[in-house]
C-alpha positions in Angstrom: -21.7 23.8 -34.8 -23.2 20.6 -33.2 -23.3 20.7 -29.4 -21.4 17.5 -29.0 -18.5 18.7 -31.2 -18.4 21.9 -29.3 -18.3 20.0 -26.0 -15.4 17.9 -27.2 -13.4 20.9 -28.1 -14.2 22.5 -24.8 -13.0 19.3 -23.0 -9.7 19.6 -24.8 -9.3 23.2 -23.9 -10.1 22.4 -20.3 -7.5 19.6 -20.3 -4.8 21.9 -21.7 -5.6 24.6 -19.1 -5.3 22.1 -16.3 -2.0 20.9 -17.6 -0.6 24.5 -17.7 -1.9 25.4 -14.2 -1.0 22.1 -12.4 1.9 20.9 -14.4 3.9 24.1 -14.3 6.9 25.1 -16.4 8.7 21.8 -15.7 6.2 19.9 -17.7 8.2 20.3 -21.0 11.6 19.6 -19.6 11.6 15.8 -19.5 9.4 12.8 -20.1 8.9 9.2 -19.0 6.6 6.2 -19.5 3.6 6.6 -17.2 2.0 3.1 -17.1 -0.8 2.8 -14.6 -1.1 -0.2 -12.4 -4.6 -2.0 -12.5 -6.5 -1.6 -9.3 -6.7 -5.4 -8.7 -2.9 -5.7 -8.6 -1.2 -7.0 -5.4 1.2 -4.0 -5.6 -1.4 -1.8 -3.9 -1.7 -4.3 -1.0 2.1 -4.4 -0.6 2.4 -0.6 -0.6 -0.5 -0.3 1.9 1.2 -2.8 4.2 4.5 -0.9 4.0 2.6 2.4 4.6 0.8 0.9 7.6 4.1 -0.2 9.1 5.5 3.4 8.8 8.1 2.8 6.0 6.7 5.2 3.4 7.0 8.9 3.9 5.4 10.2 0.7 2.7 7.8 -0.3 -0.8 9.4 -0.7 -3.0 6.3 -1.3 -6.2 8.2 -1.5 -5.7 8.6 -5.3 -5.5 5.5 -7.3 -4.3 4.3 -9.8 -0.6 5.2 -9.6 2.0 4.5 -12.2 4.6 1.7 -12.1 7.5 4.2 -11.9 5.8 5.8 -8.9 5.4 2.4 -7.2 9.1 1.8 -7.9 10.1 5.1 -6.3 8.0 4.1 -3.2 9.7 0.7 -3.0 13.1 2.4 -3.0 11.9 4.9 -0.3 10.8 2.0 1.9 14.1 0.2 1.3 16.0 3.3 2.4 13.8 3.6 5.6 14.5 0.0 6.4 18.2 0.6 6.2 18.0 3.4 8.8 15.0 2.3 10.9 16.1 -1.2 11.9 15.1 -4.7 10.7 11.5 -5.7 9.9 11.3 -9.1 8.2 7.8 -8.5 6.8 8.7 -5.1 5.3 12.0 -6.5 4.0 10.1 -9.4 2.2 7.6 -6.9 0.6 10.4 -4.7 -0.7 12.1 -7.7 -2.3 8.9 -8.7 -4.0 8.4 -5.1 -5.2 11.9 -5.2 -6.6 11.0 -8.3 -8.6 7.6 -6.9 -9.8 9.1 -3.5 -10.8 12.6 -4.4 -11.7 12.8 -2.4 -14.9 11.3 0.8 -13.3 13.6 0.5 -10.3 16.5 0.1 -12.6 15.5 3.3 -14.4 15.5 5.2 -11.1 18.7 3.7 -9.7 20.5 4.4 -13.0 18.9 7.8 -13.4 17.2 6.7 -16.7 13.6 7.6 -15.8 13.5 10.2 -18.6 14.5 9.6 -22.3 13.8 5.9 -22.4 14.0 3.9 -25.6 11.0 2.4 -27.4 10.0 -0.9 -25.7 7.2 -3.4 -25.5 6.2 -5.6 -22.6 3.4 -7.7 -24.1 2.6 -9.7 -20.9 2.8 -8.0 -17.6 0.5 -10.3 -15.7 -1.9 -13.2 -16.5 -4.5 -14.3 -13.9 -7.0 -17.0 -13.9 -10.0 -17.1 -11.5 -12.7 -19.5 -10.6 -15.7 -17.8 -9.0 -18.7 -19.6 -7.5 -21.6 -17.2 -6.9 -24.9 -18.0 -5.2 -27.9 -15.9 -4.0 -30.0 -13.0 -5.0 -28.2 -9.9 -6.3 -29.0 -6.5 -4.9 -30.7 -4.1 -7.2 -32.8 -0.9 -7.3 -34.8 0.5 -10.1 -36.7 3.7 -9.5 -36.8 4.6 -13.2 -35.4 7.9 -14.5 -36.8 9.7 -11.4 -34.1 8.2 -9.1 -31.6 5.5 -9.9 -31.2 2.1 -11.6 -28.5 -0.4 -10.8 -27.9 -4.1 -10.4 -25.1 -5.6 -8.3 -22.3 -7.2 -10.3 -21.3 -10.3 -8.2 -22.7 -10.8 -4.7 -20.0 -10.4 -2.0 -17.4 -9.3 -4.6 -17.6 -5.5 -4.9 -15.0 -3.3 -6.5 -14.2 -5.9 -9.2 -14.8 -3.7 -12.3 -18.3 -5.3 -12.6 -16.9 -8.4 -14.4 -19.6 -10.5 -16.0 -20.6 -13.5 -13.8 -23.7 -15.5 -13.4 -25.2 -17.8 -10.7 -23.1 -20.9 -10.1 -19.6 -21.5 -11.5 -17.7 -18.9 -13.5 -14.3 -18.5 -15.0 -12.3 -15.3 -15.4 -9.1 -14.8 -17.4 -7.3 -11.4 -17.1 -4.3 -10.3 -19.0 -2.4 -7.0 -19.0 0.6 -5.6 -20.9 2.1 -2.3 -22.0 4.4 -0.6 -24.5 6.4 2.7 -24.7 7.1 4.8 -27.8 9.6 7.6 -28.2 10.4 8.0 -24.6 7.1 9.7 -23.6 4.1 7.9 -25.1 2.9 4.8 -23.3 0.0 2.4 -24.0 -1.3 -0.2 -21.6 -4.3 -2.3 -21.2 -6.0 -5.0 -19.2 -8.6 -7.3 -20.8 -10.8 -10.0 -19.3 -12.9 -13.0 -20.4 -15.5 -13.8 -17.7 -18.7 -15.6 -17.2 -20.4 -18.9 -16.5 -18.4 -22.0 -17.5 -21.2 -23.5 -19.7 -22.9 -20.4 -21.2 -22.5 -16.7 -21.7 -23.6 -14.3 -19.0 -27.1 -13.1 -19.5 -27.3 -9.6 -20.9 -23.5 -9.1 -20.6 -20.4 -9.5 -22.8 -18.1 -12.3 -21.9 -15.0 -10.5 -23.2 -14.3 -7.0 -21.8 -11.6 -4.4 -22.1 -11.2 -3.3 -18.5 -8.6 -0.6 -19.0 -6.9 0.5 -22.2 -5.2 3.8 -22.5 -2.7 5.9 -24.3 -0.6 8.0 -21.9 1.6 11.0 -22.6 4.2 11.8 -19.9 5.4 15.4 -19.8 7.7 16.0 -16.9 5.8 15.1 -13.8 2.4 15.2 -15.6 0.6 12.3 -17.2 -2.2 12.8 -19.7 -4.2 9.7 -20.7 -7.2 8.9 -22.7 -9.1 5.6 -22.8 -11.0 3.3 -20.5 -10.3 4.8 -17.1 -10.6 3.1 -13.7 -10.1 5.0 -10.4 -10.6 4.8 -6.7 -10.7 7.9 -4.5 -10.7 8.4 -0.7 -9.8 6.6 2.5 -12.2 3.7 2.6 -10.8 0.1 2.7 -14.1 -1.7 2.0 -15.6 0.8 -0.5 -15.3 4.3 -1.9 -17.9 7.1 -1.5 -16.9 9.2 -4.5 -15.2 7.1 -7.3 -14.6 3.4 -7.2 -14.0 0.4 -9.5 -17.3 -1.1 -8.4 -18.5 -0.5 -12.0 -16.8 -0.8 -15.4 -14.1 1.7 -16.3 -15.5 4.4 -18.6 -14.1 6.4 -21.5 -12.3 9.6 -20.3 -9.4 12.0 -20.6 -7.4 12.1 -17.3 -4.5 14.3 -16.1 -2.5 13.8 -12.9 1.0 14.2 -11.4 3.2 11.1 -11.6 5.1 11.7 -8.4 4.0 13.8 -5.4 5.2 17.4 -5.6 4.8 20.8 -3.9 2.7 23.7 -5.0 4.7 26.9 -5.9 5.5 29.8 -3.6 3.9 30.0 -0.2 1.5 27.2 -1.1 4.4 24.7 -0.7 3.6 24.8 3.0 0.5 22.8 2.3 2.8 19.9 2.0 3.2 17.0 -0.4 0.6 17.3 -3.1 -1.1 14.8 -5.4 -3.9 15.6 -7.8 -6.0 14.0 -10.5 -8.6 15.4 -12.9 -10.7 13.7 -15.6 -13.4 14.4 -18.2 -15.5 11.5 -19.5 -18.7 10.3 -21.0 -21.2 7.8 -19.6 -23.6 5.3 -21.1 -26.8 5.8 -23.0 -29.2 3.7 -21.0 -31.0 6.6 -19.3 -33.3 9.5 -20.1 -30.4 11.9 -20.8 -28.3 9.5 -22.9 -24.5 9.8 -22.7 -24.1 12.6 -20.2 -20.7 14.2 -19.5 -18.9 13.7 -16.2 -15.7 15.4 -14.9 -14.0 15.4 -11.5 -11.0 16.5 -9.5 -9.3 15.3 -6.4 -6.6 17.1 -4.4 -4.6 15.3 -1.7 -2.2 16.9 0.7 0.3 15.7 3.4 1.4 18.8 5.3 2.9 16.8 8.2 4.3 13.3 8.4 1.2 11.9 10.1 -1.6 14.0 8.7 -3.3 13.8 5.3 -6.4 15.5 4.0 -8.0 16.1 0.6 -11.0 17.3 -1.4 -13.0 15.7 -4.1 -15.4 17.2 -6.6 -17.4 15.6 -9.5 -20.2 16.9 -11.7 -22.4 15.2 -14.2 -24.2 17.2 -16.9 -25.4 17.2 -20.5 -26.7 14.2 -22.4 -29.4 14.0 -25.1 -32.1 16.5 -24.3 -30.1 18.1 -21.5 -27.6 20.0 -23.6 -29.3 23.4 -24.1 -26.1 25.5 -23.6 -23.3 27.1 -25.5 -19.6 27.3 -25.0 -19.9 29.4 -21.8 -22.6 27.1 -20.4 -20.4 24.1 -21.1 -17.5 25.6 -19.2 -19.7 26.7 -16.4 -21.0 23.2 -15.8 -17.7 21.5 -16.3 -16.0 23.7 -13.7 -19.0 24.0 -11.3 -19.1 27.8 -11.5 -22.6 27.7 -13.2 -24.5 24.5 -12.5 -27.6 25.2 -14.5 -31.2 24.5 -13.7 -33.8 21.8 -14.5 -35.4 24.2 -17.0 -32.2 24.8 -19.0 -29.7 22.0 -18.7 -29.5 20.3 -15.3 -26.4 19.0 -13.4 -25.7 16.7 -10.5 -22.7 17.4 -8.3 -20.7 15.7 -5.6 -18.2 17.3 -3.3 -16.4 15.8 -0.4 -13.4 16.1 2.0 -11.4 13.6 4.0 -8.8 13.6 6.7 -6.4 10.9 8.0 -4.3 11.0 11.2 -1.7 8.5 12.2 -0.5 7.9 15.7 3.0 6.3 15.6 3.2 5.9 19.3 0.1 3.8 19.4 1.2 1.0 17.1 0.8 3.3 14.0 -3.0 3.4 14.5 -4.8 5.5 11.8 -8.0 7.4 12.3 -9.8 8.5 9.1 -13.0 10.2 8.2 -14.7 11.2 4.9 -17.8 13.2 4.1 -19.5 13.5 0.8 -22.4 15.8 -0.2 -24.5 15.6 -3.3 -26.3 18.1 -5.5 -25.9 21.8 -4.7 -27.0 24.3 -2.1 -26.5 27.4 -4.1 -29.9 28.7 -3.1 -29.3 28.0 0.6 -25.6 29.1 0.9 -24.9 32.0 -1.4 -21.5 31.9 -3.1 -20.1 28.6 -2.0 -23.1 26.3 -2.5 -22.2 25.6 -6.1 -18.7 24.3 -5.1 -19.5 22.3 -2.0 -22.8 20.4 -2.7 -23.8 19.3 0.7 -27.5 18.7 0.2 -27.4 14.9 0.7 -24.5 14.0 3.0 -23.0 10.5 3.4 -20.2 9.5 5.8 -17.5 7.0 5.9 -14.8 6.5 8.6 -12.9 4.1 10.6 -9.9 3.0 12.7 -7.0 0.9 11.3 -4.4 -0.7 13.6 -1.6 -2.2 11.4 0.3 -3.6 14.4 -2.3 -4.9 16.8 0.2 -7.3 18.4 3.8 -6.5 19.4 5.3 -8.7 16.6 3.7 -6.5 14.0 1.9 -9.3 12.2 -1.7 -8.8 13.3 -3.9 -6.1 11.9 -7.4 -4.8 12.9 -9.8 -2.4 11.3 -13.3 -1.1 12.0 -15.0 0.9 9.2 -18.5 2.3 8.8 -20.5 3.9 6.0 -23.8 5.8 6.3 -25.3 6.6 2.9 -27.9 9.3 2.5 -31.3 8.5 1.0 -30.3 10.7 -2.0 -26.8 9.2 -2.4 -26.1 8.6 -6.1 -29.7 9.5 -7.1 -31.1 12.3 -9.2 -34.6 13.2 -10.4 -33.8 13.2 -14.1 -31.4 10.3 -14.8 -28.2 12.1 -13.9 -27.5 9.3 -11.3 -24.0 7.9 -10.5 -24.0 4.6 -12.4 -22.3 3.3 -15.5 -23.7 0.4 -17.5 -26.2 -0.3 -14.8 -23.6 -0.5 -12.0 -22.8 1.9 -9.1 -19.8 4.0 -9.6 -19.3 4.6 -5.9 -20.2 2.6 -2.8 -21.6 -0.9 -3.4 -24.9 -0.5 -1.3 -26.4 2.5 -3.1 -28.7 5.0 -1.5 -30.2 4.8 2.0 -27.8 2.1 3.1 -25.3 1.6 5.9 -22.5 -0.9 6.7 -20.1 -1.8 9.4 -17.0 -4.0 8.8 -14.8 -5.5 11.6 -11.7 -7.0 10.1 -8.8 -8.9 11.7 -5.7 -10.0 9.7 -2.7 -12.1 10.5 0.6 -12.6 8.6 2.2 -16.1 8.9 5.9 -16.6 8.9 5.9 -17.5 5.2 4.3 -14.1 4.6 0.9 -15.2 3.7 -2.0 -13.2 5.2 -5.5 -14.3 6.3 -8.2 -11.7 6.9 -11.5 -12.4 8.7 -14.1 -9.7 7.9 -17.4 -9.6 9.9 -20.0 -7.2 8.4 -23.5 -6.0 8.9 -25.6 -4.0 6.4 -29.0 -2.2 6.2 -30.9 -0.8 3.3 -34.2 1.1 3.6 -36.7 1.3 0.7 -36.5 4.2 -1.7 -40.1 3.9 -2.9 -43.3 3.8 -0.9 -45.3 0.6 -0.9 -47.3 -1.6 1.4 -45.1 -4.7 0.7 -41.7 -3.0 1.1 -39.5 -3.7 4.1 -36.1 -2.6 5.4 -33.3 -5.0 4.3 -30.9 -6.4 6.9 -27.9 -8.7 6.4 -25.0 -10.2 8.3 -22.1 -12.2 7.1 -18.4 -12.9 7.0 -15.6 -13.2 4.5 -12.3 -14.9 4.7 -9.5 -13.7 2.4 -6.2 -15.4 1.9 -3.3 -13.9 0.1 0.4 -14.7 -0.2 3.2 -12.5 -1.4 4.2 -13.4 -5.0 6.8 -16.1 -5.0 9.6 -16.6 -7.6 9.1 -19.9 -9.5 12.5 -21.4 -10.5 11.0 -23.6 -13.2 9.7 -20.5 -15.0 12.8 -18.4 -14.9 11.9 -16.8 -11.5 8.6 -15.5 -12.8 6.4 -14.5 -9.9 3.4 -16.8 -8.9 0.6 -15.6 -6.8 -2.5 -17.2 -5.2 -5.5 -15.4 -3.7 -8.7 -16.9 -2.3 -11.9 -15.4 -0.9 -14.8 -17.3 0.8 -17.8 -15.3 1.9 -21.3 -16.1 3.2 -24.1 -13.7 4.0 -27.7 -14.0 5.1 -30.0 -11.3 3.9 -33.5 -10.6 5.3 -36.0 -8.9 3.0 -33.6 -8.8 0.0 -34.4 -5.9 -2.2 -37.0 -4.7 0.2 -39.3 -7.7 -0.5 -40.5 -10.5 1.9 -37.9 -12.8 0.5 -34.7 -13.9 2.3 -31.5 -15.0 0.7 -28.4 -16.9 1.6 -25.6 -15.4 -0.6 -22.3 -17.2 -1.0 -19.0 -16.7 -2.9 -15.9 -18.7 -3.5 -13.1 -17.1 -5.5 -9.8 -18.8 -6.3 -7.2 -16.7 -8.2 -3.9 -17.9 -9.6 -1.6 -15.2 -11.2 1.7 -15.2 -13.0 4.0 -12.2 -13.5 6.5 -13.3 -16.2 10.1 -12.3 -15.6 10.7 -11.5 -19.2 12.3 -8.1 -19.8 10.7 -5.7 -22.3 11.6 -5.9 -26.0 13.7 -2.7 -26.6 14.4 -0.7 -29.8 17.2 1.9 -29.6 
């Protein structure tokens, strides 16, 4: 049997095993429509604000995306906490906006109709148009198959699904919608048209399917297959492990819809969220189309403490697939990671912790560590599971109520990336379609962000982000120099507003203006002034889904 067909069947077997182990007996009792929220949705900013203000008890934001019905549950939770905890005008306004954005899902929960829903179609969930002006040299690094190869998507606009843009003026149009069939099968997608106003982006497709998936809901477990985007960890300005800095990639994904508890004595570990995926990457490398799979576990044992673990492994690909059924399972699970002589792998493993101090204006401390490749030769027994050969760090302090009126936020975050971060000697590096899958800077870089935000009385927020970065050369050369940069970004965002002329559809405006000076860009003797202007106008139609009973 061909190796790739065997691998596909192995992937299905692994997925079913994960469903049985993590879903439990309840998985067959009920079903619902599990429709994931795109990572660029304002719903995440709204939930993060409510969480920072202390109105969410069971939100574990280190695993994204979440489903619309889970966001609806969290909105009701915040509303209940508002009723018992005293007035807060900002939180009250956000809950009202979430009610408007998630009115169908909130109705399911309030009427106890989450399970057994009729067939329905919601063809337009959100439409967003953007104008993007981009100037300056893009960061890149090409060490060939012996290290890593990537090019920055849009300067000063990371974690944007690597949308196609060119120098100068660009337009972007994004659209998303969803449908549900038979009470347990959902399909959703978000597409985009992006690029320069006058010509197509060089080497890139103007039209892109960002996310598009079929999702089966079985009890509290969602199984999806399609173009998957995800963001893991505690970072606000970037993710060490998995991010949407690059395009979503084809994968099978399994996760719980709502937080739950593990069975038996393990329930004392606290609220629990998990996600696992198995996917395939691109062919533009020495080992074309390698497999990738990963798992993240997040726990909340106490109201103010969260912690979690991440693990991903990349293996296989053309010329690197000299293994049978057992070898495939060994690599996919991390129990047998192979060798360069047989069929090599590249692993990542990390852990994070977050601690909230309610008595200190809800200040949050967080720290994450990520190791890469394995230490099985150095640490017998555990090295294959916790690959801490090349260690990167990210952490920070977030103060959601810097001033007594609760309208000013402050955050300091740092990242230190190991010289071997995302790299590998035989093309098993962590990129997809020439873009980084994790932190935007790539290997041997570091960054510090200092951000101040302020909510106005009409519930618009302005953030000022000051940042400094460094990148050291990966290759040796007489003309290579360390890269330094400093810059600032101003972000404006207003809570979605009901538009009476459009049947109370929600309108939304976001802008970003950023400027950066880079010394020795891409380790050369060149300097660059990089700039960005982004203006986004979104519409969430108020139309209800078309329903067939």
